[in-house]
N, C-alpha and C positions, 0 to 999 in steps of 0.2 A: 490541430488544435499542440499545444503546449504545454508536454507536462514535464512539471518537474519533480524533483528529491522532492518526498512529502504528501504530495498531492494524492487522494484517494480514487480510485477506481474503481470499474463491474467490469467483467468481462462478456463481452458483447456475443460470442462463440458460445454459452456456457447458456443450458435454461433454468440451472441452477442460481441463487440467489448466491450471488462474490463479490466482495470488499477486499480488497487489497490498497497497497503504501507504494505509490514508486520509490524506488529505492538507485535507479540509475536511466539514464538516456544518450544514447550516445548518438541518437541522431537519428537513428535506424531503426533501434531497438529498446522497445524498452523492458528494463527489470522491474520486476513487482514481486512487494514478501506477502502471502496471502492472509487476512484475518479471520473472513468467510467463505468458503471454498470445499465442499466436500470431499474429504481425505489428503486438502492442501493447506491447511491451517496450518501456518510456520512456514509453510514453505517455498522460494523460489524461482518466480519463473519468468523467462523472457517469450515479450511477443511484439507484434507491429502494433503499429500505433492505432493503425483500421479495427482493430482489437479489441480496442478500449475505450471507454465512454469516461469522463474526469464526472467524480458525484462533487467536492470538495475543494476549493482552494485552502494551502495551510493558512493557520492561520495564524495571523500578526502579531497577536490582539494576547500570544501567550506570557506569561510574565519567565523575566529571563533566568537564563539556566539552561530552558526548555529546548532550543534551538537544538542541538542535537540532538531531540529526539525524532523528528522530521514529521514536527510540528506537531503532538501525538498529544490530546489532553491525558493527563496521570489515570483515568479509568480503561483508553485504548493504550497507554503503557501497557498498564499492568496486563491486559488483555493480552498483548504482542509477545507478550515477557513470557505468558505460559503458553500459546501455542511453540514457540522458540522454544520453548524446555521441551516440551511432547514430540518434538520433530527430533532431538537427542536420540 
């Protein structure tokens, strides 16, 4: 499966509910920032492709100016910003 920055993914190796955003894919490993993952909200981890499942594709119908936000809706951007602020 092809993972691109901005794609939403879940972690198959976890029994907990997880949701993250792909930040990069170098062909071997995928870097994900977690929106929903116990004790890992806002943190970034690296995984093999086989450990992840794509939940959704980046939206192409977003308003102009949101491309740099990884294809997130405004409410998801706020959730991600809050999670990142907590990790500091």
